[in-house]
TORKOL-4160 file (C-alpha; in steps of 0.2 Angstrom, whole numbers, padded with zeros to 4 digits, m for minus):
388
<pt num="1" X="0151" Y="0416" Z="0550"/>
<pt num="2" X="0163" Y="0430" Z="0546"/>
<pt num="3" X="0171" Y="0437" Z="0562"/>
<pt num="4" X="0189" Y="0444" Z="0561"/>
<pt num="5" X="0200" Y="0452" Z="0574"/>
<pt num="6" X="0207" Y="0469" Z="0570"/>
<pt num="7" X="0224" Y="0461" Z="0566"/>
<pt num="8" X="0216" Y="0448" Z="0555"/>
<pt num="9" X="0206" Y="0461" Z="0546"/>
<pt num="10" X="0220" Y="0474" Z="0544"/>
<pt num="11" X="0231" Y="0460" Z="0536"/>
<pt num="12" X="0221" Y="0459" Z="0520"/>
<pt num="13" X="0224" Y="0478" Z="0517"/>
<pt num="14" X="0243" Y="0479" Z="0520"/>
<pt num="15" X="0247" Y="0478" Z="0501"/>
<pt num="16" X="0234" Y="0491" Z="0496"/>
<pt num="17" X="0234" Y="0504" Z="0510"/>
<pt num="18" X="0248" Y="0515" Z="0516"/>
<pt num="19" X="0253" Y="0517" Z="0534"/>
<pt num="20" X="0242" Y="0532" Z="0537"/>
<pt num="21" X="0227" Y="0522" Z="0530"/>
<pt num="22" X="0231" Y="0507" Z="0541"/>
<pt num="23" X="0233" Y="0517" Z="0556"/>
<pt num="24" X="0216" Y="0525" Z="0553"/>
<pt num="25" X="0208" Y="0508" Z="0549"/>
<pt num="26" X="0214" Y="0502" Z="0566"/>
<pt num="27" X="0208" Y="0517" Z="0575"/>
<pt num="28" X="0191" Y="0516" Z="0567"/>
<pt num="29" X="0189" Y="0497" Z="0571"/>
<pt num="30" X="0194" Y="0501" Z="0589"/>
<pt num="31" X="0180" Y="0515" Z="0591"/>
<pt num="32" X="0167" Y="0504" Z="0583"/>
<pt num="33" X="0172" Y="0490" Z="0595"/>
<pt num="34" X="0173" Y="0502" Z="0610"/>
<pt num="35" X="0155" Y="0508" Z="0606"/>
<pt num="36" X="0148" Y="0491" Z="0605"/>
<pt num="37" X="0134" Y="0487" Z="0618"/>
<pt num="38" X="0130" Y="0469" Z="0623"/>
<pt num="39" X="0119" Y="0469" Z="0638"/>
<pt num="40" X="0106" Y="0456" Z="0642"/>
<pt num="41" X="0094" Y="0469" Z="0649"/>
<pt num="42" X="0095" Y="0481" Z="0635"/>
<pt num="43" X="0078" Y="0487" Z="0627"/>
<pt num="44" X="0082" Y="0479" Z="0611"/>
<pt num="45" X="0088" Y="0462" Z="0619"/>
<pt num="46" X="0105" Y="0454" Z="0622"/>
<pt num="47" X="0112" Y="0455" Z="0605"/>
<pt num="48" X="0126" Y="0467" Z="0601"/>
<pt num="49" X="0123" Y="0484" Z="0594"/>
<pt num="50" X="0134" Y="0499" Z="0591"/>
<pt num="51" X="0130" Y="0516" Z="0599"/>
<pt num="52" X="0136" Y="0532" Z="0592"/>
<pt num="53" X="0145" Y="0535" Z="0609"/>
<pt num="54" X="0145" Y="0527" Z="0626"/>
<pt num="55" X="0138" Y="0534" Z="0643"/>
<pt num="56" X="0121" Y="0537" Z="0650"/>
<pt num="57" X="0114" Y="0543" Z="0634"/>
<pt num="58" X="0120" Y="0528" Z="0624"/>
<pt num="59" X="0108" Y="0520" Z="0613"/>
<pt num="60" X="0104" Y="0515" Z="0595"/>
<pt num="61" X="0100" Y="0528" Z="0582"/>
<pt num="62" X="0091" Y="0526" Z="0566"/>
<pt num="63" X="0103" Y="0530" Z="0551"/>
<pt num="64" X="0118" Y="0528" Z="0562"/>
<pt num="65" X="0113" Y="0509" Z="0564"/>
<pt num="66" X="0112" Y="0508" Z="0545"/>
<pt num="67" X="0129" Y="0515" Z="0543"/>
<pt num="68" X="0137" Y="0505" Z="0557"/>
<pt num="69" X="0129" Y="0489" Z="0549"/>
<pt num="70" X="0136" Y="0493" Z="0532"/>
<pt num="71" X="0154" Y="0495" Z="0538"/>
<pt num="72" X="0155" Y="0481" Z="0551"/>
<pt num="73" X="0148" Y="0469" Z="0539"/>
<pt num="74" X="0166" Y="0469" Z="0532"/>
<pt num="75" X="0172" Y="0460" Z="0547"/>
<pt num="76" X="0158" Y="0455" Z="0559"/>
<pt num="77" X="0142" Y="0447" Z="0551"/>
<pt num="78" X="0133" Y="0444" Z="0568"/>
<pt num="79" X="0136" Y="0462" Z="0573"/>
<pt num="80" X="0130" Y="0469" Z="0557"/>
<pt num="81" X="0114" Y="0460" Z="0556"/>
<pt num="82" X="0110" Y="0464" Z="0574"/>
<pt num="83" X="0113" Y="0483" Z="0571"/>
<pt num="84" X="0098" Y="0481" Z="0559"/>
<pt num="85" X="0087" Y="0469" Z="0567"/>
<pt num="86" X="0088" Y="0477" Z="0585"/>
<pt num="87" X="0082" Y="0493" Z="0578"/>
<pt num="88" X="0069" Y="0488" Z="0565"/>
<pt num="89" X="0059" Y="0478" Z="0579"/>
<pt num="90" X="0054" Y="0496" Z="0585"/>
<pt num="91" X="0045" Y="0501" Z="0570"/>
<pt num="92" X="0028" Y="0509" Z="0573"/>
<pt num="93" X="0012" Y="0502" Z="0567"/>
<pt num="94" X="0011" Y="0515" Z="0553"/>
<pt num="95" X="0029" Y="0510" Z="0547"/>
<pt num="96" X="0039" Y="0524" Z="0555"/>
<pt num="97" X="0056" Y="0519" Z="0560"/>
<pt num="98" X="0060" Y="0529" Z="0576"/>
<pt num="99" X="0074" Y="0541" Z="0578"/>
<pt num="100" X="0082" Y="0533" Z="0593"/>
<pt num="101" X="0080" Y="0520" Z="0607"/>
<pt num="102" X="0090" Y="0524" Z="0622"/>
<pt num="103" X="0099" Y="0512" Z="0633"/>
<pt num="104" X="0087" Y="0517" Z="0647"/>
<pt num="105" X="0072" Y="0512" Z="0637"/>
<pt num="106" X="0066" Y="0529" Z="0630"/>
<pt num="107" X="0060" Y="0528" Z="0612"/>
<pt num="108" X="0060" Y="0544" Z="0602"/>
<pt num="109" X="0047" Y="0542" Z="0589"/>
<pt num="110" X="0039" Y="0558" Z="0584"/>
<pt num="111" X="0050" Y="0558" Z="0569"/>
<pt num="112" X="0061" Y="0547" Z="0559"/>
<pt num="113" X="0078" Y="0549" Z="0550"/>
<pt num="114" X="0084" Y="0548" Z="0532"/>
<pt num="115" X="0078" Y="0532" Z="0524"/>
<pt num="116" X="0095" Y="0522" Z="0522"/>
<pt num="117" X="0090" Y="0506" Z="0531"/>
<pt num="118" X="0085" Y="0497" Z="0515"/>
<pt num="119" X="0102" Y="0501" Z="0508"/>
<pt num="120" X="0110" Y="0494" Z="0524"/>
<pt num="121" X="0099" Y="0478" Z="0523"/>
<pt num="122" X="0104" Y="0475" Z="0504"/>
<pt num="123" X="0123" Y="0478" Z="0508"/>
<pt num="124" X="0123" Y="0467" Z="0523"/>
<pt num="125" X="0114" Y="0453" Z="0514"/>
<pt num="126" X="0126" Y="0454" Z="0499"/>
<pt num="127" X="0140" Y="0451" Z="0511"/>
<pt num="128" X="0132" Y="0437" Z="0522"/>
<pt num="129" X="0119" Y="0429" Z="0511"/>
<pt num="130" X="0108" Y="0426" Z="0526"/>
<pt num="131" X="0091" Y="0423" Z="0518"/>
<pt num="132" X="0081" Y="0424" Z="0534"/>
<pt num="133" X="0089" Y="0441" Z="0538"/>
<pt num="134" X="0084" Y="0447" Z="0521"/>
<pt num="135" X="0066" Y="0440" Z="0521"/>
<pt num="136" X="0061" Y="0447" Z="0538"/>
<pt num="137" X="0069" Y="0465" Z="0535"/>
<pt num="138" X="0061" Y="0466" Z="0517"/>
<pt num="139" X="0044" Y="0463" Z="0524"/>
<pt num="140" X="0047" Y="0477" Z="0537"/>
<pt num="141" X="0054" Y="0489" Z="0524"/>
<pt num="142" X="0039" Y="0486" Z="0513"/>
<pt num="143" X="0029" Y="0494" Z="0527"/>
<pt num="144" X="0042" Y="0508" Z="0530"/>
<pt num="145" X="0041" Y="0512" Z="0511"/>
<pt num="146" X="0022" Y="0514" Z="0514"/>
<pt num="147" X="0025" Y="0527" Z="0528"/>
<pt num="148" X="0036" Y="0538" Z="0518"/>
<pt num="149" X="0024" Y="0537" Z="0503"/>
<pt num="150" X="0008" Y="0540" Z="0514"/>
<pt num="151" X="0015" Y="0554" Z="0526"/>
<pt num="152" X="0030" Y="0562" Z="0517"/>
<pt num="153" X="0026" Y="0562" Z="0499"/>
<pt num="154" X="0019" Y="0577" Z="0489"/>
<pt num="155" X="0017" Y="0576" Z="0470"/>
<pt num="156" X="0029" Y="0562" Z="0469"/>
<pt num="157" X="0043" Y="0570" Z="0479"/>
<pt num="158" X="0047" Y="0568" Z="0498"/>
<pt num="159" X="0049" Y="0581" Z="0512"/>
<pt num="160" X="0053" Y="0580" Z="0531"/>
<pt num="161" X="0040" Y="0582" Z="0544"/>
<pt num="162" X="0035" Y="0575" Z="0561"/>
<pt num="163" X="0021" Y="0565" Z="0569"/>
<pt num="164" X="0015" Y="0580" Z="0580"/>
<pt num="165" X="0015" Y="0599" Z="0577"/>
<pt num="166" X="0027" Y="0599" Z="0562"/>
<pt num="167" X="0022" Y="0617" Z="0558"/>
<pt num="168" X="0024" Y="0623" Z="0576"/>
<pt num="169" X="0035" Y="0639" Z="0577"/>
<pt num="170" X="0053" Y="0634" Z="0578"/>
<pt num="171" X="0048" Y="0615" Z="0577"/>
<pt num="172" X="0064" Y="0605" Z="0578"/>
<pt num="173" X="0058" Y="0588" Z="0575"/>
<pt num="174" X="0057" Y="0589" Z="0556"/>
<pt num="175" X="0075" Y="0596" Z="0556"/>
<pt num="176" X="0080" Y="0581" Z="0566"/>
<pt num="177" X="0072" Y="0570" Z="0554"/>
<pt num="178" X="0083" Y="0577" Z="0540"/>
<pt num="179" X="0099" Y="0573" Z="0549"/>
<pt num="180" X="0104" Y="0591" Z="0547"/>
<pt num="181" X="0099" Y="0597" Z="0564"/>
<pt num="182" X="0103" Y="0616" Z="0564"/>
<pt num="183" X="0108" Y="0618" Z="0545"/>
<pt num="184" X="0104" Y="0635" Z="0538"/>
<pt num="185" X="0095" Y="0625" Z="0525"/>
<pt num="186" X="0080" Y="0625" Z="0537"/>
<pt num="187" X="0081" Y="0643" Z="0543"/>
<pt num="188" X="0065" Y="0648" Z="0534"/>
<pt num="189" X="0057" Y="0631" Z="0537"/>
<pt num="190" X="0059" Y="0613" Z="0532"/>
<pt num="191" X="0042" Y="0605" Z="0530"/>
<pt num="192" X="0039" Y="0616" Z="0515"/>
<pt num="193" X="0054" Y="0610" Z="0506"/>
<pt num="194" X="0058" Y="0595" Z="0495"/>
<pt num="195" X="0075" Y="0590" Z="0501"/>
<pt num="196" X="0087" Y="0585" Z="0488"/>
<pt num="197" X="0096" Y="0572" Z="0499"/>
<pt num="198" X="0080" Y="0565" Z="0505"/>
<pt num="199" X="0073" Y="0562" Z="0488"/>
<pt num="200" X="0090" Y="0554" Z="0483"/>
<pt num="201" X="0089" Y="0542" Z="0498"/>
<pt num="202" X="0072" Y="0537" Z="0493"/>
<pt num="203" X="0078" Y="0533" Z="0475"/>
<pt num="204" X="0091" Y="0522" Z="0483"/>
<pt num="205" X="0078" Y="0514" Z="0495"/>
<pt num="206" X="0068" Y="0509" Z="0480"/>
<pt num="207" X="0083" Y="0502" Z="0471"/>
<pt num="208" X="0088" Y="0492" Z="0486"/>
<pt num="209" X="0071" Y="0485" Z="0487"/>
<pt num="210" X="0071" Y="0480" Z="0469"/>
<pt num="211" X="0087" Y="0471" Z="0472"/>
<pt num="212" X="0081" Y="0462" Z="0488"/>
<pt num="213" X="0065" Y="0457" Z="0479"/>
<pt num="214" X="0075" Y="0448" Z="0465"/>
<pt num="215" X="0086" Y="0439" Z="0478"/>
<pt num="216" X="0070" Y="0433" Z="0486"/>
<pt num="217" X="0062" Y="0427" Z="0469"/>
<pt num="218" X="0049" Y="0441" Z="0470"/>
<pt num="219" X="0044" Y="0453" Z="0456"/>
<pt num="220" X="0054" Y="0469" Z="0459"/>
<pt num="221" X="0047" Y="0479" Z="0444"/>
<pt num="222" X="0036" Y="0490" Z="0454"/>
<pt num="223" X="0051" Y="0496" Z="0465"/>
<pt num="224" X="0061" Y="0499" Z="0449"/>
<pt num="225" X="0046" Y="0509" Z="0442"/>
<pt num="226" X="0046" Y="0520" Z="0458"/>
<pt num="227" X="0064" Y="0523" Z="0457"/>
<pt num="228" X="0064" Y="0528" Z="0439"/>
<pt num="229" X="0049" Y="0540" Z="0442"/>
<pt num="230" X="0058" Y="0548" Z="0457"/>
<pt num="231" X="0074" Y="0549" Z="0447"/>
<pt num="232" X="0065" Y="0558" Z="0433"/>
<pt num="233" X="0057" Y="0570" Z="0446"/>
<pt num="234" X="0074" Y="0574" Z="0454"/>
<pt num="235" X="0081" Y="0579" Z="0437"/>
<pt num="236" X="0066" Y="0588" Z="0432"/>
<pt num="237" X="0062" Y="0598" Z="0448"/>
<pt num="238" X="0077" Y="0599" Z="0459"/>
<pt num="239" X="0091" Y="0605" Z="0448"/>
<pt num="240" X="0092" Y="0624" Z="0448"/>
<pt num="241" X="0098" Y="0630" Z="0431"/>
<pt num="242" X="0101" Y="0648" Z="0437"/>
<pt num="243" X="0113" Y="0642" Z="0451"/>
<pt num="244" X="0118" Y="0626" Z="0441"/>
<pt num="245" X="0116" Y="0615" Z="0456"/>
<pt num="246" X="0105" Y="0602" Z="0464"/>
<pt num="247" X="0096" Y="0610" Z="0479"/>
<pt num="248" X="0081" Y="0610" Z="0490"/>
<pt num="249" X="0065" Y="0617" Z="0482"/>
<pt num="250" X="0050" Y="0625" Z="0491"/>
<pt num="251" X="0035" Y="0615" Z="0486"/>
<pt num="252" X="0024" Y="0629" Z="0490"/>
<pt num="253" X="0032" Y="0644" Z="0482"/>
<pt num="254" X="0043" Y="0635" Z="0469"/>
<pt num="255" X="0058" Y="0644" Z="0474"/>
<pt num="256" X="0075" Y="0636" Z="0475"/>
<pt num="257" X="0086" Y="0637" Z="0491"/>
<pt num="258" X="0102" Y="0647" Z="0489"/>
<pt num="259" X="0109" Y="0638" Z="0505"/>
<pt num="260" X="0121" Y="0625" Z="0497"/>
<pt num="261" X="0128" Y="0610" Z="0506"/>
<pt num="262" X="0136" Y="0593" Z="0501"/>
<pt num="263" X="0118" Y="0586" Z="0500"/>
<pt num="264" X="0119" Y="0593" Z="0483"/>
<pt num="265" X="0131" Y="0579" Z="0478"/>
<pt num="266" X="0118" Y="0565" Z="0482"/>
<pt num="267" X="0111" Y="0563" Z="0464"/>
<pt num="268" X="0129" Y="0559" Z="0459"/>
<pt num="269" X="0131" Y="0546" Z="0473"/>
<pt num="270" X="0114" Y="0538" Z="0469"/>
<pt num="271" X="0118" Y="0539" Z="0451"/>
<pt num="272" X="0102" Y="0548" Z="0445"/>
<pt num="273" X="0111" Y="0564" Z="0439"/>
<pt num="274" X="0113" Y="0568" Z="0420"/>
<pt num="275" X="0131" Y="0570" Z="0414"/>
<pt num="276" X="0128" Y="0588" Z="0411"/>
<pt num="277" X="0122" Y="0591" Z="0429"/>
<pt num="278" X="0136" Y="0581" Z="0436"/>
<pt num="279" X="0148" Y="0592" Z="0426"/>
<pt num="280" X="0140" Y="0607" Z="0434"/>
<pt num="281" X="0142" Y="0599" Z="0451"/>
<pt num="282" X="0160" Y="0595" Z="0448"/>
<pt num="283" X="0164" Y="0614" Z="0445"/>
<pt num="284" X="0157" Y="0617" Z="0463"/>
<pt num="285" X="0167" Y="0603" Z="0470"/>
<pt num="286" X="0183" Y="0611" Z="0464"/>
<pt num="287" X="0178" Y="0629" Z="0469"/>
<pt num="288" X="0188" Y="0634" Z="0484"/>
<pt num="289" X="0174" Y="0647" Z="0488"/>
<pt num="290" X="0161" Y="0633" Z="0488"/>
<pt num="291" X="0166" Y="0615" Z="0493"/>
<pt num="292" X="0185" Y="0612" Z="0489"/>
<pt num="293" X="0193" Y="0604" Z="0498"/>
<pt num="294" X="0184" Y="0599" Z="0514"/>
<pt num="295" X="0166" Y="0598" Z="0509"/>
<pt num="296" X="0160" Y="0610" Z="0523"/>
<pt num="297" X="0142" Y="0608" Z="0528"/>
<pt num="298" X="0138" Y="0624" Z="0520"/>
<pt num="299" X="0149" Y="0633" Z="0507"/>
<pt num="300" X="0164" Y="0642" Z="0513"/>
<pt num="301" X="0157" Y="0659" Z="0505"/>
<pt num="302" X="0140" Y="0657" Z="0513"/>
<pt num="303" X="0134" Y="0671" Z="0525"/>
<pt num="304" X="0129" Y="0657" Z="0537"/>
<pt num="305" X="0145" Y="0648" Z="0537"/>
<pt num="306" X="0151" Y="0646" Z="0555"/>
<pt num="307" X="0159" Y="0632" Z="0567"/>
<pt num="308" X="0141" Y="0627" Z="0573"/>
<pt num="309" X="0137" Y="0609" Z="0570"/>
<pt num="310" X="0129" Y="0608" Z="0553"/>
<pt num="311" X="0133" Y="0626" Z="0548"/>
<pt num="312" X="0150" Y="0624" Z="0542"/>
<pt num="313" X="0160" Y="0609" Z="0549"/>
<pt num="314" X="0164" Y="0595" Z="0538"/>
<pt num="315" X="0155" Y="0578" Z="0541"/>
<pt num="316" X="0163" Y="0562" Z="0535"/>
<pt num="317" X="0147" Y="0554" Z="0529"/>
<pt num="318" X="0142" Y="0567" Z="0517"/>
<pt num="319" X="0160" Y="0569" Z="0512"/>
<pt num="320" X="0160" Y="0551" Z="0507"/>
<pt num="321" X="0144" Y="0552" Z="0497"/>
<pt num="322" X="0152" Y="0567" Z="0487"/>
<pt num="323" X="0168" Y="0559" Z="0484"/>
<pt num="324" X="0160" Y="0542" Z="0479"/>
<pt num="325" X="0148" Y="0552" Z="0468"/>
<pt num="326" X="0162" Y="0562" Z="0459"/>
<pt num="327" X="0172" Y="0546" Z="0457"/>
<pt num="328" X="0157" Y="0537" Z="0449"/>
<pt num="329" X="0155" Y="0551" Z="0436"/>
<pt num="330" X="0173" Y="0551" Z="0431"/>
<pt num="331" X="0180" Y="0565" Z="0441"/>
<pt num="332" X="0193" Y="0554" Z="0449"/>
<pt num="333" X="0206" Y="0567" Z="0452"/>
<pt num="334" X="0195" Y="0578" Z="0461"/>
<pt num="335" X="0187" Y="0564" Z="0471"/>
<pt num="336" X="0205" Y="0558" Z="0476"/>
<pt num="337" X="0210" Y="0575" Z="0481"/>
<pt num="338" X="0195" Y="0578" Z="0492"/>
<pt num="339" X="0197" Y="0560" Z="0499"/>
<pt num="340" X="0215" Y="0563" Z="0504"/>
<pt num="341" X="0211" Y="0580" Z="0512"/>
<pt num="342" X="0197" Y="0573" Z="0523"/>
<pt num="343" X="0208" Y="0558" Z="0528"/>
<pt num="344" X="0223" Y="0568" Z="0532"/>
<pt num="345" X="0212" Y="0580" Z="0542"/>
<pt num="346" X="0206" Y="0565" Z="0552"/>
<pt num="347" X="0223" Y="0557" Z="0554"/>
<pt num="348" X="0231" Y="0574" Z="0560"/>
<pt num="349" X="0219" Y="0573" Z="0575"/>
<pt num="350" X="0225" Y="0556" Z="0581"/>
<pt num="351" X="0227" Y="0551" Z="0594"/>
<pt num="352" X="0214" Y="0563" Z="0601"/>
<pt num="353" X="0200" Y="0553" Z="0592"/>
<pt num="354" X="0189" Y="0552" Z="0577"/>
<pt num="355" X="0177" Y="0566" Z="0579"/>
<pt num="356" X="0159" Y="0569" Z="0575"/>
<pt num="357" X="0164" Y="0583" Z="0563"/>
<pt num="358" X="0179" Y="0594" Z="0559"/>
<pt num="359" X="0183" Y="0612" Z="0556"/>
<pt num="360" X="0186" Y="0614" Z="0538"/>
<pt num="361" X="0198" Y="0628" Z="0541"/>
<pt num="362" X="0208" Y="0624" Z="0556"/>
<pt num="363" X="0206" Y="0606" Z="0553"/>
<pt num="364" X="0202" Y="0602" Z="0571"/>
<pt num="365" X="0190" Y="0590" Z="0577"/>
<pt num="366" X="0173" Y="0595" Z="0585"/>
<pt num="367" X="0160" Y="0587" Z="0596"/>
<pt num="368" X="0162" Y="0569" Z="0601"/>
<pt num="369" X="0179" Y="0562" Z="0599"/>
<pt num="370" X="0174" Y="0544" Z="0598"/>
<pt num="371" X="0160" Y="0545" Z="0586"/>
<pt num="372" X="0155" Y="0528" Z="0578"/>
<pt num="373" X="0149" Y="0534" Z="0561"/>
<pt num="374" X="0164" Y="0544" Z="0558"/>
<pt num="375" X="0174" Y="0528" Z="0561"/>
<pt num="376" X="0162" Y="0519" Z="0549"/>
<pt num="377" X="0165" Y="0532" Z="0535"/>
<pt num="378" X="0184" Y="0533" Z="0538"/>
<pt num="379" X="0183" Y="0515" Z="0533"/>
<pt num="380" X="0172" Y="0518" Z="0519"/>
<pt num="381" X="0183" Y="0532" Z="0512"/>
<pt num="382" X="0198" Y="0521" Z="0513"/>
<pt num="383" X="0190" Y="0506" Z="0506"/>
<pt num="384" X="0179" Y="0515" Z="0493"/>
<pt num="385" X="0175" Y="0505" Z="0477"/>
<pt num="386" X="0177" Y="0488" Z="0486"/>
<pt num="387" X="0162" Y="0477" Z="0487"/>
<pt num="388" X="0151" Y="0490" Z="0481"/>
């Protein structure tokens, strides 16, 4: 079973990474290790997991666990599988994967998080080739797909909601489910929107399920059909010709959102964008009034731009998705420039930590300075296009 110390793991990258990148890889490894919990009396059992941070509010979060598993599968197979298994065991009878299980035992399950767990299971399996791990999680994710299709689908496209009171005034739980907690995307409501990123995550979900089915000797054609149909609807409905951008669409009024975020690049990352639409997104990626060079969580020229959490700061996970998507569509120079800017911004804040997000103007870190998925996506940005 693959298990490498930091020194063993870093050695293999000495010829392809510069000293800054090696320093960042080492810092990221340390944070992921420092946030690893291995406690016999934990709610999920004694197996190791990674919390976003340590302390009394530590625990395992839904899509965080998926991201952690993808990255640590590069050097610790047991930990990667445990990040998935320990979380999936808390699936509700209706197929919902909860938001978080805290170290004290509290389970937050009124809402979920973006559906990236299937992608994580596929990735971890492809690196470990553990058929038992694949089999048990494939069965669970079949049920999870049913949840999204039964409770979050309207006319073939997906939206965020919550189990209780999703339409209550100022309801926060559907926003939390999106992973973009206080984004101005939701200032006029979220349950009414088909989110561009959510639908791309579901297309990736279906693709991963099709691949896993084939690994298991099962017929994956229905998953492929679902992916193809969703990709068609994303192209047909979620690209605004007037703004020349992928964006959220109000499923009740038919109006496109004018609040633009890096989520608009998810169709490139998932590979469902037409080349013409990808060309339009590239123009926005290079525009210093929009996203260049730090991929802020709303465009620089947005009237909502601020330093508040998802209302301006740069986040490394969506930065990575945008960079990889631009690269995949042939915009390599832009992808490398944004990648370098993001990594330099992170490097310049060492040794203060790897922060939850970064001010795209001052380049200073914000929120938690030992944030696990920032560490994970530092690694993914540096090692992008390897084992993908």
